[in-house]
PDB file of N, CA, C and O in Angstrom, chain B, residues numbered from 101:
ATOM      1  N   UNK B 101     147.380   7.436 101.657  1.00  0.00           N
ATOM      2  CA  UNK B 101     148.421   6.784 102.415  1.00  0.00           C
ATOM      3  C   UNK B 101     149.442   7.819 102.870  1.00  0.00           C
ATOM      4  O   UNK B 101     149.661   8.837 102.213  1.00  0.00           O
ATOM      5  N   UNK B 102     150.051   7.535 103.997  1.00  0.00           N
ATOM      6  CA  UNK B 102     151.069   8.432 104.514  1.00  0.00           C
ATOM      7  C   UNK B 102     152.438   8.016 104.000  1.00  0.00           C
ATOM      8  O   UNK B 102     152.599   6.945 103.414  1.00  0.00           O
ATOM      9  N   UNK B 103     153.423   8.883 104.230  1.00  0.00           N
ATOM     10  CA  UNK B 103     154.794   8.556 103.840  1.00  0.00           C
ATOM     11  C   UNK B 103     155.312   7.338 104.576  1.00  0.00           C
ATOM     12  O   UNK B 103     156.263   6.705 104.116  1.00  0.00           O
ATOM     13  N   UNK B 104     154.714   6.992 105.707  1.00  0.00           N
ATOM     14  CA  UNK B 104     155.160   5.846 106.483  1.00  0.00           C
ATOM     15  C   UNK B 104     154.842   4.526 105.794  1.00  0.00           C
ATOM     16  O   UNK B 104     155.363   3.487 106.199  1.00  0.00           O
ATOM     17  N   UNK B 105     154.010   4.538 104.775  1.00  0.00           N
ATOM     18  CA  UNK B 105     153.653   3.321 104.069  1.00  0.00           C
ATOM     19  C   UNK B 105     154.692   2.922 103.034  1.00  0.00           C
ATOM     20  O   UNK B 105     154.581   1.861 102.421  1.00  0.00           O
ATOM     21  N   UNK B 106     155.694   3.756 102.837  1.00  0.00           N
ATOM     22  CA  UNK B 106     156.695   3.531 101.804  1.00  0.00           C
ATOM     23  C   UNK B 106     158.100   3.556 102.377  1.00  0.00           C
ATOM     24  O   UNK B 106     158.364   4.193 103.397  1.00  0.00           O
ATOM     25  N   UNK B 107     158.989   2.856 101.707  1.00  0.00           N
ATOM     26  CA  UNK B 107     160.416   3.055 101.913  1.00  0.00           C
ATOM     27  C   UNK B 107     160.958   3.514 100.568  1.00  0.00           C
ATOM     28  O   UNK B 107     160.318   3.330  99.533  1.00  0.00           O
ATOM     29  N   UNK B 108     162.124   4.105 100.592  1.00  0.00           N
ATOM     30  CA  UNK B 108     162.683   4.666  99.364  1.00  0.00           C
ATOM     31  C   UNK B 108     164.064   4.082  99.104  1.00  0.00           C
ATOM     32  O   UNK B 108     164.890   3.994 100.012  1.00  0.00           O
ATOM     33  N   UNK B 109     164.307   3.688  97.869  1.00  0.00           N
ATOM     34  CA  UNK B 109     165.611   3.169  97.489  1.00  0.00           C
ATOM     35  C   UNK B 109     166.577   4.326  97.275  1.00  0.00           C
ATOM     36  O   UNK B 109     166.192   5.494  97.329  1.00  0.00           O
ATOM     37  N   UNK B 110     167.825   3.984  97.034  1.00  0.00           N
ATOM     38  CA  UNK B 110     168.847   4.997  96.762  1.00  0.00           C
ATOM     39  C   UNK B 110     168.453   5.832  95.546  1.00  0.00           C
ATOM     40  O   UNK B 110     168.754   7.023  95.476  1.00  0.00           O
ATOM     41  N   UNK B 111     167.779   5.196  94.593  1.00  0.00           N
ATOM     42  CA  UNK B 111     167.343   5.897  93.381  1.00  0.00           C
ATOM     43  C   UNK B 111     166.007   6.614  93.579  1.00  0.00           C
ATOM     44  O   UNK B 111     165.381   7.043  92.610  1.00  0.00           O
ATOM     45  N   UNK B 112     165.572   6.742  94.832  1.00  0.00           N
ATOM     46  CA  UNK B 112     164.318   7.398  95.195  1.00  0.00           C
ATOM     47  C   UNK B 112     163.082   6.668  94.656  1.00  0.00           C
ATOM     48  O   UNK B 112     162.033   7.279  94.452  1.00  0.00           O
ATOM     49  N   UNK B 113     163.214   5.378  94.432  1.00  0.00           N
ATOM     50  CA  UNK B 113     162.079   4.547  94.018  1.00  0.00           C
ATOM     51  C   UNK B 113     161.233   4.234  95.249  1.00  0.00           C
ATOM     52  O   UNK B 113     161.769   3.843  96.286  1.00  0.00           O
ATOM     53  N   UNK B 114     159.916   4.402  95.142  1.00  0.00           N
ATOM     54  CA  UNK B 114     159.011   4.100  96.255  1.00  0.00           C
ATOM     55  C   UNK B 114     158.709   2.610  96.280  1.00  0.00           C
ATOM     56  O   UNK B 114     158.445   2.001  95.243  1.00  0.00           O
ATOM     57  N   UNK B 115     158.752   2.027  97.481  1.00  0.00           N
ATOM     58  CA  UNK B 115     158.367   0.628  97.662  1.00  0.00           C
ATOM     59  C   UNK B 115     157.307   0.603  98.753  1.00  0.00           C
ATOM     60  O   UNK B 115     157.570   0.987  99.893  1.00  0.00           O
ATOM     61  N   UNK B 116     156.130   0.157  98.408  1.00  0.00           N
ATOM     62  CA  UNK B 116     155.038   0.040  99.374  1.00  0.00           C
ATOM     63  C   UNK B 116     155.356  -1.119 100.310  1.00  0.00           C
ATOM     64  O   UNK B 116     155.529  -2.247  99.850  1.00  0.00           O
ATOM     65  N   UNK B 117     155.437  -0.865 101.606  1.00  0.00           N
ATOM     66  CA  UNK B 117     155.877  -1.908 102.527  1.00  0.00           C
ATOM     67  C   UNK B 117     154.737  -2.686 103.184  1.00  0.00           C
ATOM     68  O   UNK B 117     154.979  -3.753 103.748  1.00  0.00           O
ATOM     69  N   UNK B 118     153.512  -2.188 103.127  1.00  0.00           N
ATOM     70  CA  UNK B 118     152.410  -2.893 103.792  1.00  0.00           C
ATOM     71  C   UNK B 118     152.255  -4.331 103.285  1.00  0.00           C
ATOM     72  O   UNK B 118     152.102  -5.232 104.109  1.00  0.00           O
ATOM     73  N   UNK B 119     152.287  -4.592 101.977  1.00  0.00           N
ATOM     74  CA  UNK B 119     152.173  -5.990 101.532  1.00  0.00           C
ATOM     75  C   UNK B 119     153.333  -6.858 102.035  1.00  0.00           C
ATOM     76  O   UNK B 119     153.146  -8.040 102.321  1.00  0.00           O
ATOM     77  N   UNK B 120     154.511  -6.278 102.141  1.00  0.00           N
ATOM     78  CA  UNK B 120     155.669  -7.015 102.653  1.00  0.00           C
ATOM     79  C   UNK B 120     155.455  -7.345 104.126  1.00  0.00           C
ATOM     80  O   UNK B 120     155.720  -8.466 104.559  1.00  0.00           O
ATOM     81  N   UNK B 121     154.979  -6.378 104.888  1.00  0.00           N
ATOM     82  CA  UNK B 121     154.714  -6.608 106.308  1.00  0.00           C
ATOM     83  C   UNK B 121     153.649  -7.684 106.497  1.00  0.00           C
ATOM     84  O   UNK B 121     153.805  -8.580 107.327  1.00  0.00           O
ATOM     85  N   UNK B 122     152.576  -7.595 105.732  1.00  0.00           N
ATOM     86  CA  UNK B 122     151.484  -8.564 105.848  1.00  0.00           C
ATOM     87  C   UNK B 122     151.976  -9.972 105.511  1.00  0.00           C
ATOM     88  O   UNK B 122     151.664 -10.928 106.221  1.00  0.00           O
ATOM     89  N   UNK B 123     152.738 -10.096 104.440  1.00  0.00           N
ATOM     90  CA  UNK B 123     153.263 -11.394 104.029  1.00  0.00           C
ATOM     91  C   UNK B 123     154.202 -11.969 105.089  1.00  0.00           C
ATOM     92  O   UNK B 123     154.128 -13.155 105.411  1.00  0.00           O
ATOM     93  N   UNK B 124     155.075 -11.137 105.624  1.00  0.00           N
ATOM     94  CA  UNK B 124     156.014 -11.579 106.658  1.00  0.00           C
ATOM     95  C   UNK B 124     155.262 -12.016 107.911  1.00  0.00           C
ATOM     96  O   UNK B 124     155.562 -13.064 108.483  1.00  0.00           O
ATOM     97  N   UNK B 125     154.283 -11.214 108.339  1.00  0.00           N
ATOM     98  CA  UNK B 125     153.499 -11.552 109.529  1.00  0.00           C
ATOM     99  C   UNK B 125     152.761 -12.870 109.324  1.00  0.00           C
ATOM    100  O   UNK B 125     152.754 -13.716 110.219  1.00  0.00           O
ATOM    101  N   UNK B 126     152.138 -13.060 108.158  1.00  0.00           N
ATOM    102  CA  UNK B 126     151.403 -14.295 107.886  1.00  0.00           C
ATOM    103  C   UNK B 126     152.331 -15.512 107.880  1.00  0.00           C
ATOM    104  O   UNK B 126     151.960 -16.581 108.366  1.00  0.00           O
ATOM    105  N   UNK B 127     153.523 -15.351 107.334  1.00  0.00           N
ATOM    106  CA  UNK B 127     154.493 -16.436 107.319  1.00  0.00           C
ATOM    107  C   UNK B 127     154.909 -16.813 108.739  1.00  0.00           C
ATOM    108  O   UNK B 127     154.999 -17.995 109.070  1.00  0.00           O
ATOM    109  N   UNK B 128     155.161 -15.818 109.567  1.00  0.00           N
ATOM    110  CA  UNK B 128     155.549 -16.070 110.961  1.00  0.00           C
ATOM    111  C   UNK B 128     154.419 -16.775 111.701  1.00  0.00           C
ATOM    112  O   UNK B 128     154.658 -17.739 112.428  1.00  0.00           O
ATOM    113  N   UNK B 129     153.200 -16.303 111.520  1.00  0.00           N
ATOM    114  CA  UNK B 129     152.050 -16.917 112.185  1.00  0.00           C
ATOM    115  C   UNK B 129     151.930 -18.376 111.788  1.00  0.00           C
ATOM    116  O   UNK B 129     151.734 -19.236 112.647  1.00  0.00           O
ATOM    117  N   UNK B 130     152.044 -18.671 110.493  1.00  0.00           N
ATOM    118  CA  UNK B 130     151.949 -20.065 110.029  1.00  0.00           C
ATOM    119  C   UNK B 130     153.011 -20.938 110.704  1.00  0.00           C
ATOM    120  O   UNK B 130     152.729 -22.070 111.097  1.00  0.00           O
ATOM    121  N   UNK B 131     154.223 -20.412 110.836  1.00  0.00           N
ATOM    122  CA  UNK B 131     155.281 -21.184 111.472  1.00  0.00           C
ATOM    123  C   UNK B 131     154.972 -21.462 112.945  1.00  0.00           C
ATOM    124  O   UNK B 131     155.139 -22.588 113.414  1.00  0.00           O
ATOM    125  N   UNK B 132     154.527 -20.447 113.665  1.00  0.00           N
ATOM    126  CA  UNK B 132     154.204 -20.627 115.083  1.00  0.00           C
ATOM    127  C   UNK B 132     153.069 -21.634 115.270  1.00  0.00           C
ATOM    128  O   UNK B 132     153.167 -22.538 116.100  1.00  0.00           O
ATOM    129  N   UNK B 133     152.000 -21.478 114.502  1.00  0.00           N
ATOM    130  CA  UNK B 133     150.849 -22.380 114.644  1.00  0.00           C
ATOM    131  C   UNK B 133     151.259 -23.804 114.288  1.00  0.00           C
ATOM    132  O   UNK B 133     150.876 -24.751 114.974  1.00  0.00           O
ATOM    133  N   UNK B 134     152.026 -23.957 113.232  1.00  0.00           N
ATOM    134  CA  UNK B 134     152.489 -25.277 112.825  1.00  0.00           C
ATOM    135  C   UNK B 134     153.326 -25.929 113.929  1.00  0.00           C
ATOM    136  O   UNK B 134     153.134 -27.104 114.242  1.00  0.00           O
ATOM    137  N   UNK B 135     154.239 -25.181 114.508  1.00  0.00           N
ATOM    138  CA  UNK B 135     155.068 -25.720 115.597  1.00  0.00           C
ATOM    139  C   UNK B 135     154.207 -26.119 116.794  1.00  0.00           C
ATOM    140  O   UNK B 135     154.388 -27.189 117.375  1.00  0.00           O
ATOM    141  N   UNK B 136     153.272 -25.249 117.152  1.00  0.00           N
ATOM    142  CA  UNK B 136     152.401 -25.540 118.310  1.00  0.00           C
ATOM    143  C   UNK B 136     151.611 -26.813 118.082  1.00  0.00           C
ATOM    144  O   UNK B 136     151.517 -27.661 118.969  1.00  0.00           O
ATOM    145  N   UNK B 137     151.041 -26.947 116.889  1.00  0.00           N
ATOM    146  CA  UNK B 137     150.220 -28.124 116.597  1.00  0.00           C
ATOM    147  C   UNK B 137     151.061 -29.396 116.495  1.00  0.00           C
ATOM    148  O   UNK B 137     150.613 -30.459 116.925  1.00  0.00           O
ATOM    149  N   UNK B 138     152.254 -29.312 115.943  1.00  0.00           N
ATOM    150  CA  UNK B 138     153.143 -30.485 115.874  1.00  0.00           C
ATOM    151  C   UNK B 138     153.499 -30.983 117.266  1.00  0.00           C
ATOM    152  O   UNK B 138     153.698 -32.179 117.481  1.00  0.00           O
ATOM    153  N   UNK B 139     153.576 -30.047 118.209  1.00  0.00           N
ATOM    154  CA  UNK B 139     153.886 -30.415 119.584  1.00  0.00           C
ATOM    155  C   UNK B 139     152.627 -30.793 120.366  1.00  0.00           C
ATOM    156  O   UNK B 139     152.678 -31.079 121.562  1.00  0.00           O
ATOM    157  N   UNK B 140     151.486 -30.784 119.651  1.00  0.00           N
ATOM    158  CA  UNK B 140     150.186 -31.128 120.250  1.00  0.00           C
ATOM    159  C   UNK B 140     149.879 -30.252 121.472  1.00  0.00           C
ATOM    160  O   UNK B 140     149.358 -30.716 122.487  1.00  0.00           O
ATOM    161  N   UNK B 141     150.225 -28.969 121.329  1.00  0.00           N
ATOM    162  CA  UNK B 141     149.958 -28.000 122.387  1.00  0.00           C
ATOM    163  C   UNK B 141     148.733 -27.171 122.025  1.00  0.00           C
ATOM    164  O   UNK B 141     148.512 -26.842 120.860  1.00  0.00           O
ATOM    165  N   UNK B 142     147.954 -26.843 123.026  1.00  0.00           N
ATOM    166  CA  UNK B 142     146.837 -25.925 122.836  1.00  0.00           C
ATOM    167  C   UNK B 142     147.320 -24.506 123.128  1.00  0.00           C
ATOM    168  O   UNK B 142     148.423 -24.305 123.635  1.00  0.00           O
ATOM    169  N   UNK B 143     146.492 -23.545 122.805  1.00  0.00           N
ATOM    170  CA  UNK B 143     146.824 -22.164 123.163  1.00  0.00           C
ATOM    171  C   UNK B 143     146.889 -22.032 124.687  1.00  0.00           C
ATOM    172  O   UNK B 143     147.691 -21.260 125.211  1.00  0.00           O
ATOM    173  N   UNK B 144     146.058 -22.775 125.382  1.00  0.00           N
ATOM    174  CA  UNK B 144     146.077 -22.763 126.856  1.00  0.00           C
ATOM    175  C   UNK B 144     147.408 -23.304 127.374  1.00  0.00           C
ATOM    176  O   UNK B 144     147.980 -22.745 128.309  1.00  0.00           O
ATOM    177  N   UNK B 145     147.904 -24.388 126.772  1.00  0.00           N
ATOM    178  CA  UNK B 145     149.217 -24.922 127.162  1.00  0.00           C
ATOM    179  C   UNK B 145     150.300 -23.872 126.968  1.00  0.00           C
ATOM    180  O   UNK B 145     151.175 -23.703 127.817  1.00  0.00           O
ATOM    181  N   UNK B 146     150.233 -23.170 125.844  1.00  0.00           N
ATOM    182  CA  UNK B 146     151.228 -22.148 125.543  1.00  0.00           C
ATOM    183  C   UNK B 146     151.145 -21.000 126.554  1.00  0.00           C
ATOM    184  O   UNK B 146     152.171 -20.477 126.988  1.00  0.00           O
ATOM    185  N   UNK B 147     149.937 -20.616 126.920  1.00  0.00           N
ATOM    186  CA  UNK B 147     149.747 -19.596 127.960  1.00  0.00           C
ATOM    187  C   UNK B 147     150.441 -20.023 129.255  1.00  0.00           C
ATOM    188  O   UNK B 147     151.143 -19.228 129.879  1.00  0.00           O
ATOM    189  N   UNK B 148     150.241 -21.271 129.650  1.00  0.00           N
ATOM    190  CA  UNK B 148     150.827 -21.757 130.905  1.00  0.00           C
ATOM    191  C   UNK B 148     152.351 -21.744 130.862  1.00  0.00           C
ATOM    192  O   UNK B 148     152.999 -21.562 131.892  1.00  0.00           O
ATOM    193  N   UNK B 149     152.924 -21.936 129.680  1.00  0.00           N
ATOM    194  CA  UNK B 149     154.385 -21.961 129.550  1.00  0.00           C
ATOM    195  C   UNK B 149     154.986 -20.568 129.395  1.00  0.00           C
ATOM    196  O   UNK B 149     156.137 -20.344 129.768  1.00  0.00           O
ATOM    197  N   UNK B 150     154.208 -19.623 128.845  1.00  0.00           N
ATOM    198  CA  UNK B 150     154.774 -18.308 128.531  1.00  0.00           C
ATOM    199  C   UNK B 150     154.259 -17.177 129.409  1.00  0.00           C
ATOM    200  O   UNK B 150     154.925 -16.153 129.562  1.00  0.00           O
ATOM    201  N   UNK B 151     153.081 -17.357 129.981  1.00  0.00           N
ATOM    202  CA  UNK B 151     152.461 -16.269 130.733  1.00  0.00           C
ATOM    203  C   UNK B 151     151.747 -15.267 129.836  1.00  0.00           C
ATOM    204  O   UNK B 151     151.196 -14.279 130.322  1.00  0.00           O
ATOM    205  N   UNK B 152     151.753 -15.517 128.528  1.00  0.00           N
ATOM    206  CA  UNK B 152     151.025 -14.660 127.588  1.00  0.00           C
ATOM    207  C   UNK B 152     149.589 -15.152 127.561  1.00  0.00           C
ATOM    208  O   UNK B 152     149.340 -16.338 127.347  1.00  0.00           O
ATOM    209  N   UNK B 153     148.647 -14.252 127.777  1.00  0.00           N
ATOM    210  CA  UNK B 153     147.250 -14.673 127.894  1.00  0.00           C
ATOM    211  C   UNK B 153     146.775 -15.398 126.639  1.00  0.00           C
ATOM    212  O   UNK B 153     147.197 -15.090 125.524  1.00  0.00           O
ATOM    213  N   UNK B 154     145.880 -16.377 126.848  1.00  0.00           N
ATOM    214  CA  UNK B 154     145.347 -17.132 125.731  1.00  0.00           C
ATOM    215  C   UNK B 154     144.659 -16.231 124.718  1.00  0.00           C
ATOM    216  O   UNK B 154     144.817 -16.454 123.517  1.00  0.00           O
ATOM    217  N   UNK B 155     143.888 -15.207 125.149  1.00  0.00           N
ATOM    218  CA  UNK B 155     143.297 -14.301 124.156  1.00  0.00           C
ATOM    219  C   UNK B 155     144.351 -13.587 123.301  1.00  0.00           C
ATOM    220  O   UNK B 155     144.141 -13.385 122.105  1.00  0.00           O
ATOM    221  N   UNK B 156     145.472 -13.208 123.900  1.00  0.00           N
ATOM    222  CA  UNK B 156     146.529 -12.567 123.103  1.00  0.00           C
ATOM    223  C   UNK B 156     147.166 -13.556 122.132  1.00  0.00           C
ATOM    224  O   UNK B 156     147.497 -13.198 121.002  1.00  0.00           O
ATOM    225  N   UNK B 157     147.335 -14.786 122.569  1.00  0.00           N
ATOM    226  CA  UNK B 157     147.865 -15.820 121.668  1.00  0.00           C
ATOM    227  C   UNK B 157     146.887 -16.047 120.518  1.00  0.00           C
ATOM    228  O   UNK B 157     147.300 -16.169 119.365  1.00  0.00           O
ATOM    229  N   UNK B 158     145.596 -16.103 120.829  1.00  0.00           N
ATOM    230  CA  UNK B 158     144.575 -16.300 119.783  1.00  0.00           C
ATOM    231  C   UNK B 158     144.564 -15.133 118.809  1.00  0.00           C
ATOM    232  O   UNK B 158     144.460 -15.347 117.601  1.00  0.00           O
ATOM    233  N   UNK B 159     144.668 -13.904 119.304  1.00  0.00           N
ATOM    234  CA  UNK B 159     144.703 -12.736 118.411  1.00  0.00           C
ATOM    235  C   UNK B 159     145.945 -12.768 117.525  1.00  0.00           C
ATOM    236  O   UNK B 159     145.873 -12.462 116.335  1.00  0.00           O
ATOM    237  N   UNK B 160     147.080 -13.139 118.108  1.00  0.00           N
ATOM    238  CA  UNK B 160     148.308 -13.257 117.335  1.00  0.00           C
ATOM    239  C   UNK B 160     148.139 -14.301 116.225  1.00  0.00           C
ATOM    240  O   UNK B 160     148.464 -14.036 115.067  1.00  0.00           O
ATOM    241  N   UNK B 161     147.635 -15.474 116.578  1.00  0.00           N
ATOM    242  CA  UNK B 161     147.495 -16.554 115.603  1.00  0.00           C
ATOM    243  C   UNK B 161     146.456 -16.241 114.528  1.00  0.00           C
ATOM    244  O   UNK B 161     146.524 -16.793 113.430  1.00  0.00           O
ATOM    245  N   UNK B 162     145.509 -15.375 114.821  1.00  0.00           N
ATOM    246  CA  UNK B 162     144.489 -15.016 113.833  1.00  0.00           C
ATOM    247  C   UNK B 162     144.942 -13.856 112.942  1.00  0.00           C
ATOM    248  O   UNK B 162     144.258 -13.506 111.980  1.00  0.00           O
ATOM    249  N   UNK B 163     146.095 -13.262 113.265  1.00  0.00           N
ATOM    250  CA  UNK B 163     146.599 -12.141 112.484  1.00  0.00           C
ATOM    251  C   UNK B 163     146.004 -10.809 112.889  1.00  0.00           C
ATOM    252  O   UNK B 163     146.213  -9.805 112.208  1.00  0.00           O
ATOM    253  N   UNK B 164     145.262 -10.783 113.995  1.00  0.00           N
ATOM    254  CA  UNK B 164     144.615  -9.544 114.448  1.00  0.00           C
ATOM    255  C   UNK B 164     145.445  -8.788 115.475  1.00  0.00           C
ATOM    256  O   UNK B 164     144.967  -7.830 116.083  1.00  0.00           O
ATOM    257  N   UNK B 165     146.670  -9.213 115.664  1.00  0.00           N
ATOM    258  CA  UNK B 165     147.531  -8.610 116.677  1.00  0.00           C
ATOM    259  C   UNK B 165     148.935  -8.548 116.107  1.00  0.00           C
ATOM    260  O   UNK B 165     149.435  -9.541 115.579  1.00  0.00           O
ATOM    261  N   UNK B 166     149.568  -7.407 116.204  1.00  0.00           N
ATOM    262  CA  UNK B 166     150.928  -7.245 115.729  1.00  0.00           C
ATOM    263  C   UNK B 166     151.853  -7.433 116.928  1.00  0.00           C
ATOM    264  O   UNK B 166     152.006  -6.514 117.733  1.00  0.00           O
ATOM    265  N   UNK B 167     152.466  -8.594 117.061  1.00  0.00           N
ATOM    266  CA  UNK B 167     153.218  -8.899 118.281  1.00  0.00           C
ATOM    267  C   UNK B 167     154.540  -8.142 118.357  1.00  0.00           C
ATOM    268  O   UNK B 167     155.134  -7.768 117.346  1.00  0.00           O
ATOM    269  N   UNK B 168     154.970  -7.933 119.584  1.00  0.00           N
ATOM    270  CA  UNK B 168     156.290  -7.353 119.806  1.00  0.00           C
ATOM    271  C   UNK B 168     157.342  -8.452 119.622  1.00  0.00           C
ATOM    272  O   UNK B 168     157.027  -9.642 119.633  1.00  0.00           O
ATOM    273  N   UNK B 169     158.564  -8.036 119.457  1.00  0.00           N
ATOM    274  CA  UNK B 169     159.665  -8.993 119.373  1.00  0.00           C
ATOM    275  C   UNK B 169     159.731  -9.809 120.663  1.00  0.00           C
ATOM    276  O   UNK B 169     159.962 -11.017 120.623  1.00  0.00           O
ATOM    277  N   UNK B 170     159.528  -9.154 121.800  1.00  0.00           N
ATOM    278  CA  UNK B 170     159.534  -9.862 123.086  1.00  0.00           C
ATOM    279  C   UNK B 170     158.502 -10.984 123.103  1.00  0.00           C
ATOM    280  O   UNK B 170     158.796 -12.093 123.549  1.00  0.00           O
ATOM    281  N   UNK B 171     157.293 -10.698 122.618  1.00  0.00           N
ATOM    282  CA  UNK B 171     156.242 -11.714 122.615  1.00  0.00           C
ATOM    283  C   UNK B 171     156.634 -12.882 121.714  1.00  0.00           C
ATOM    284  O   UNK B 171     156.443 -14.040 122.083  1.00  0.00           O
ATOM    285  N   UNK B 172     157.179 -12.587 120.541  1.00  0.00           N
ATOM    286  CA  UNK B 172     157.552 -13.664 119.626  1.00  0.00           C
ATOM    287  C   UNK B 172     158.671 -14.526 120.211  1.00  0.00           C
ATOM    288  O   UNK B 172     158.672 -15.743 120.028  1.00  0.00           O
ATOM    289  N   UNK B 173     159.629 -13.903 120.916  1.00  0.00           N
ATOM    290  CA  UNK B 173     160.705 -14.663 121.553  1.00  0.00           C
ATOM    291  C   UNK B 173     160.135 -15.545 122.661  1.00  0.00           C
ATOM    292  O   UNK B 173     160.527 -16.705 122.794  1.00  0.00           O
ATOM    293  N   UNK B 174     159.211 -15.001 123.458  1.00  0.00           N
ATOM    294  CA  UNK B 174     158.606 -15.778 124.555  1.00  0.00           C
ATOM    295  C   UNK B 174     157.794 -16.955 124.027  1.00  0.00           C
ATOM    296  O   UNK B 174     157.856 -18.053 124.581  1.00  0.00           O
ATOM    297  N   UNK B 175     157.038 -16.730 122.962  1.00  0.00           N
ATOM    298  CA  UNK B 175     156.259 -17.832 122.400  1.00  0.00           C
ATOM    299  C   UNK B 175     157.192 -18.898 121.833  1.00  0.00           C
ATOM    300  O   UNK B 175     156.975 -20.092 122.043  1.00  0.00           O
ATOM    301  N   UNK B 176     158.226 -18.469 121.118  1.00  0.00           N
ATOM    302  CA  UNK B 176     159.189 -19.429 120.575  1.00  0.00           C
ATOM    303  C   UNK B 176     159.797 -20.265 121.708  1.00  0.00           C
ATOM    304  O   UNK B 176     159.883 -21.488 121.598  1.00  0.00           O
ATOM    305  N   UNK B 177     160.216 -19.614 122.786  1.00  0.00           N
ATOM    306  CA  UNK B 177     160.793 -20.333 123.925  1.00  0.00           C
ATOM    307  C   UNK B 177     159.773 -21.292 124.527  1.00  0.00           C
ATOM    308  O   UNK B 177     160.122 -22.405 124.922  1.00  0.00           O
ATOM    309  N   UNK B 178     158.508 -20.862 124.599  1.00  0.00           N
ATOM    310  CA  UNK B 178     157.447 -21.728 125.109  1.00  0.00           C
ATOM    311  C   UNK B 178     157.221 -22.957 124.244  1.00  0.00           C
ATOM    312  O   UNK B 178     156.698 -23.969 124.711  1.00  0.00           O
ATOM    313  N   UNK B 179     157.617 -22.864 122.987  1.00  0.00           N
ATOM    314  CA  UNK B 179     157.520 -23.994 122.055  1.00  0.00           C
ATOM    315  C   UNK B 179     158.836 -24.761 121.979  1.00  0.00           C
ATOM    316  O   UNK B 179     159.010 -25.618 121.112  1.00  0.00           O
ATOM    317  N   UNK B 180     159.763 -24.454 122.890  1.00  0.00           N
ATOM    318  CA  UNK B 180     161.110 -25.043 122.874  1.00  0.00           C
ATOM    319  C   UNK B 180     161.810 -24.768 121.547  1.00  0.00           C
ATOM    320  O   UNK B 180     162.500 -25.627 120.998  1.00  0.00           O
ATOM    321  N   UNK B 181     161.616 -23.565 121.052  1.00  0.00           N
ATOM    322  CA  UNK B 181     162.211 -23.133 119.794  1.00  0.00           C
ATOM    323  C   UNK B 181     162.994 -21.851 120.058  1.00  0.00           C
ATOM    324  O   UNK B 181     162.914 -21.259 121.135  1.00  0.00           O
ATOM    325  N   UNK B 182     163.738 -21.448 119.061  1.00  0.00           N
ATOM    326  CA  UNK B 182     164.466 -20.179 119.122  1.00  0.00           C
ATOM    327  C   UNK B 182     164.052 -19.353 117.918  1.00  0.00           C
ATOM    328  O   UNK B 182     164.013 -19.858 116.796  1.00  0.00           O
ATOM    329  N   UNK B 183     163.745 -18.094 118.146  1.00  0.00           N
ATOM    330  CA  UNK B 183     163.394 -17.184 117.059  1.00  0.00           C
ATOM    331  C   UNK B 183     164.666 -16.759 116.352  1.00  0.00           C
ATOM    332  O   UNK B 183     165.624 -16.327 116.992  1.00  0.00           O
ATOM    333  N   UNK B 184     164.676 -16.879 115.036  1.00  0.00           N
ATOM    334  CA  UNK B 184     165.823 -16.489 114.237  1.00  0.00           C
ATOM    335  C   UNK B 184     165.316 -15.584 113.128  1.00  0.00           C
ATOM    336  O   UNK B 184     164.471 -15.991 112.330  1.00  0.00           O
ATOM    337  N   UNK B 185     165.824 -14.362 113.071  1.00  0.00           N
ATOM    338  CA  UNK B 185     165.392 -13.400 112.061  1.00  0.00           C
ATOM    339  C   UNK B 185     166.548 -13.172 111.094  1.00  0.00           C
ATOM    340  O   UNK B 185     167.671 -12.894 111.515  1.00  0.00           O
ATOM    341  N   UNK B 186     166.272 -13.290 109.807  1.00  0.00           N
ATOM    342  CA  UNK B 186     167.285 -13.091 108.776  1.00  0.00           C
ATOM    343  C   UNK B 186     166.834 -12.022 107.806  1.00  0.00           C
ATOM    344  O   UNK B 186     165.656 -11.936 107.461  1.00  0.00           O
ATOM    345  N   UNK B 187     167.767 -11.220 107.375  1.00  0.00           N
ATOM    346  CA  UNK B 187     167.497 -10.246 106.327  1.00  0.00           C
ATOM    347  C   UNK B 187     167.918 -10.850 104.986  1.00  0.00           C
ATOM    348  O   UNK B 187     168.959 -11.498 104.876  1.00  0.00           O
ATOM    349  N   UNK B 188     167.090 -10.622 103.980  1.00  0.00           N
ATOM    350  CA  UNK B 188     167.397 -11.124 102.643  1.00  0.00           C
ATOM    351  C   UNK B 188     167.282  -9.971 101.665  1.00  0.00           C
ATOM    352  O   UNK B 188     166.470  -9.064 101.845  1.00  0.00           O
ATOM    353  N   UNK B 189     168.096 -10.017 100.637  1.00  0.00           N
ATOM    354  CA  UNK B 189     168.014  -8.996  99.587  1.00  0.00           C
ATOM    355  C   UNK B 189     166.650  -9.097  98.921  1.00  0.00           C
ATOM    356  O   UNK B 189     166.128 -10.192  98.713  1.00  0.00           O
ATOM    357  N   UNK B 190     166.078  -7.942  98.588  1.00  0.00           N
ATOM    358  CA  UNK B 190     164.789  -7.914  97.884  1.00  0.00           C
ATOM    359  C   UNK B 190     165.018  -8.312  96.435  1.00  0.00           C
ATOM    360  O   UNK B 190     166.017  -7.931  95.824  1.00  0.00           O
ATOM    361  N   UNK B 191     164.096  -9.071  95.901  1.00  0.00           N
ATOM    362  CA  UNK B 191     164.192  -9.470  94.503  1.00  0.00           C
ATOM    363  C   UNK B 191     163.775  -8.314  93.627  1.00  0.00           C
ATOM    364  O   UNK B 191     162.800  -7.621  93.918  1.00  0.00           O
ATOM    365  N   UNK B 192     164.502  -8.109  92.571  1.00  0.00           N
ATOM    366  CA  UNK B 192     164.183  -7.002  91.673  1.00  0.00           C
ATOM    367  C   UNK B 192     163.264  -7.449  90.575  1.00  0.00           C
ATOM    368  O   UNK B 192     162.887  -6.647  89.721  1.00  0.00           O
TER     369      UNK B 192
END
């Protein structure tokens, strides 16, 4: 692994960030898919509202695509939602 896989605390403790990234991405995907399905929208409907291609939406929803912030904001808007990002203290 490279140094990019870790962050370091003030006490120089290594924290592997890949599991955190994966968990966060999976949580976001679940929220988007849940919202889309509650609104009875297909990926094609979402494409028509956002201009994001259906294959890109499918890759995002399958976890095979790491979306940009712009893409997540556009999808949220297409779902009549607003993206809200919060920072939380890490549990020790």
